[in-house]
LODREN-104940 format. One line per 10 residues: for each residue x, y, z of N, C-alpha, C. Coordinates in steps of 0.05 Angstrom, whole numbers, always signed. Example, Ala and Ser with C-alpha at 12.3 -4.5 7.8 and 13.67 -1.06 7.14 Angstrom:
BEGIN
+264 -114 +156 +246 -90 +156 +264 -66 +156  +257 -45 +142 +273 -21 +143 +258 +1 +157;
// end
This chain:
BEGIN
+1960 +2270 +1947 +1951 +2296 +1954 +1952 +2299 +1985  +1964 +2320 +1994 +1966 +2324 +2022 +1942 +2341 +2032  +1929 +2331 +2053 +1906 +2345 +2064 +1915 +2363 +2087  +1907 +2388 +2085 +1915 +2407 +2105 +1890 +2421 +2117  +1890 +2424 +2143 +1868 +2438 +2157 +1880 +2461 +2172  +1870 +2485 +2167 +1880 +2509 +2180 +1859 +2521 +2198  +1868 +2533 +2220 +1849 +2546 +2238 +1842 +2574 +2229  +1860 +2587 +2213 +1855 +2614 +2204 +1869 +2619 +2178  +1862 +2641 +2165 +1876 +2649 +2141 +1905 +2657 +2146  +1909 +2668 +2171 +1937 +2675 +2178 +1954 +2650 +2180;
+1944 +2628 +2191 +1958 +2603 +2192 +1964 +2592 +2164  +1944 +2594 +2147 +1947 +2586 +2119 +1969 +2602 +2105  +1969 +2629 +2108 +1989 +2646 +2097 +2017 +2640 +2107  +2019 +2635 +2132 +2045 +2629 +2144 +2056 +2603 +2133  +2039 +2583 +2130 +2048 +2557 +2120 +2059 +2559 +2091  +2045 +2574 +2074 +2053 +2576 +2046 +2073 +2599 +2040  +2077 +2616 +2060 +2095 +2639 +2056 +2124 +2630 +2055  +2132 +2614 +2074 +2159 +2605 +2076 +2164 +2579 +2060  +2188 +2570 +2062 +2195 +2544 +2050 +2201 +2525 +2073  +2190 +2501 +2071 +2195 +2482 +2092 +2198 +2454 +2079;
+2212 +2436 +2092 +2215 +2409 +2082 +2187 +2396 +2078  +2169 +2401 +2096 +2142 +2389 +2094 +2128 +2397 +2068  +2129 +2423 +2062 +2116 +2433 +2038 +2131 +2423 +2013  +2157 +2424 +2014 +2173 +2415 +1991 +2169 +2385 +1985  +2170 +2369 +2006 +2166 +2340 +2003 +2138 +2334 +1991  +2118 +2349 +2000 +2091 +2344 +1990 +2089 +2350 +1960  +2102 +2372 +1951 +2102 +2379 +1923 +2115 +2358 +1906  +2139 +2350 +1915 +2154 +2330 +1900 +2139 +2303 +1899  +2128 +2295 +1921 +2113 +2270 +1923 +2089 +2270 +1904  +2074 +2292 +1904 +2050 +2294 +1887 +2057 +2294 +1857;
+2079 +2308 +1850 +2087 +2308 +1822 +2097 +2280 +1814  +2113 +2268 +1831 +2123 +2241 +1825 +2099 +2221 +1821  +2080 +2223 +1838 +2056 +2205 +1836 +2041 +2210 +1810  +2037 +2235 +1803 +2023 +2242 +1778 +2038 +2232 +1754  +2064 +2235 +1755 +2081 +2226 +1733 +2080 +2196 +1730  +2082 +2182 +1752 +2082 +2152 +1751 +2056 +2142 +1739  +2033 +2156 +1744 +2008 +2147 +1734 +2000 +2161 +1708  +2019 +2174 +1695 +2015 +2188 +1670 +1992 +2208 +1670  +1990 +2223 +1692 +1969 +2243 +1694 +1980 +2269 +1683  +1962 +2287 +1674 +1970 +2313 +1664 +1970 +2334 +1685;
+1959 +2327 +1709 +1957 +2346 +1731 +1965 +2332 +1757  +1981 +2347 +1772 +1988 +2336 +1799 +1971 +2351 +1820  +1956 +2335 +1834 +1940 +2346 +1856 +1957 +2349 +1881  +1964 +2373 +1889 +1983 +2378 +1910 +1970 +2378 +1938  +1950 +2395 +1941 +1939 +2399 +1968 +1908 +2400 +1967  +1896 +2390 +1988 +1868 +2394 +1994 +1867 +2410 +2019  +1855 +2434 +2018 +1856 +2453 +2040 +1828 +2458 +2050  +1826 +2456 +2077 +1801 +2464 +2090 +1808 +2482 +2114  +1787 +2496 +2123 +1790 +2513 +2146 +1771 +2504 +2168  +1779 +2505 +2193 +1762 +2498 +2215 +1736 +2514 +2212;
+1714 +2501 +2219 +1688 +2514 +2219 +1679 +2522 +2192  +1689 +2509 +2171 +1680 +2515 +2144 +1676 +2488 +2129  +1655 +2488 +2112 +1650 +2464 +2097 +1664 +2464 +2070  +1676 +2486 +2063 +1690 +2489 +2037 +1716 +2474 +2036  +1721 +2463 +2013 +1746 +2449 +2008 +1759 +2461 +1983  +1784 +2467 +1985 +1799 +2479 +1962 +1821 +2459 +1955  +1826 +2457 +1928 +1847 +2440 +1919 +1867 +2457 +1903  +1892 +2451 +1908 +1914 +2464 +1893 +1927 +2442 +1876  +1930 +2448 +1851 +1942 +2429 +1833 +1961 +2443 +1813  +1977 +2427 +1799 +1996 +2438 +1780 +1993 +2423 +1754;
+1991 +2437 +1732 +1991 +2425 +1705 +2019 +2414 +1700  +2021 +2394 +1683 +2047 +2381 +1677 +2066 +2402 +1665  +2057 +2423 +1653 +2074 +2444 +1642 +2089 +2459 +1664  +2079 +2458 +1688 +2091 +2472 +1711 +2109 +2455 +1728  +2110 +2429 +1723 +2124 +2411 +1740 +2154 +2416 +1742  +2166 +2421 +1719 +2196 +2425 +1719 +2204 +2449 +1736  +2190 +2471 +1732 +2196 +2495 +1748 +2193 +2490 +1778  +2171 +2477 +1785 +2166 +2471 +1813 +2187 +2452 +1824  +2194 +2432 +1809 +2215 +2413 +1818 +2242 +2426 +1820  +2249 +2444 +1802 +2274 +2457 +1803 +2276 +2475 +1828;
+2253 +2487 +1836 +2253 +2502 +1860 +2256 +2484 +1885  +2243 +2461 +1884 +2246 +2442 +1906 +2274 +2432 +1907  +2287 +2427 +1885 +2314 +2418 +1884 +2333 +2438 +1897  +2329 +2464 +1891 +2346 +2484 +1904 +2341 +2486 +1934  +2317 +2481 +1943 +2311 +2480 +1972 +2326 +2456 +1985  +2325 +2433 +1972 +2339 +2410 +1983 +2369 +2415 +1984  +2380 +2427 +1963 +2409 +2433 +1964 +2415 +2453 +1986  +2399 +2473 +1990 +2403 +2493 +2011 +2403 +2479 +2039  +2384 +2460 +2042 +2382 +2446 +2068 +2401 +2423 +2071  +2417 +2418 +2050 +2437 +2396 +2049 +2423 +2369 +2053;
+2401 +2366 +2039 +2386 +2341 +2038 +2393 +2326 +2012  +2417 +2314 +2012 +2429 +2303 +1988 +2412 +2282 +1974  +2401 +2263 +1989 +2386 +2241 +1977 +2361 +2252 +1964  +2347 +2270 +1977 +2323 +2282 +1965 +2330 +2299 +1940  +2353 +2313 +1941 +2362 +2328 +1918 +2367 +2310 +1894  +2381 +2288 +1899 +2387 +2269 +1877 +2361 +2258 +1866  +2343 +2249 +1883 +2317 +2238 +1873 +2302 +2258 +1857  +2302 +2283 +1866 +2287 +2304 +1851 +2301 +2310 +1825  +2327 +2311 +1824 +2342 +2315 +1799 +2335 +2293 +1779  +2335 +2268 +1788 +2329 +2246 +1770 +2300 +2247 +1760;
+2282 +2256 +1777 +2254 +2259 +1769 +2251 +2281 +1747  +2266 +2302 +1751 +2266 +2324 +1731 +2275 +2313 +1704  +2297 +2297 +1704 +2307 +2285 +1680 +2287 +2267 +1666  +2273 +2251 +1682 +2252 +2233 +1671 +2230 +2249 +1658  +2220 +2270 +1672 +2198 +2286 +1662 +2206 +2300 +1636  +2230 +2309 +1634 +2239 +2323 +1610 +2239 +2305 +1586  +2242 +2279 +1589 +2242 +2261 +1567 +2214 +2249 +1561  +2195 +2255 +1578 +2168 +2244 +1575 +2153 +2257 +1553;
// end
């Protein structure tokens, strides 16, 4: 699970609005880890805001993993990140047979 601290809701929105290798890598890593440990939920992010004691968690049910990974795969292909694309493709194959 990737821990993120934001200074404002605008910063939060900006981070999740676009696509970035950092965001994509975190999603793939969290799903891979959940799959390896046979969990039904992948805990993706723990989010906090400066000057707040609240903590928010974003997670994905195993039923949503394939769709998320396919999106990540298309990002990797767009960015020409071949090794990450192959690893993600193989992870999708493994999850489909699970």
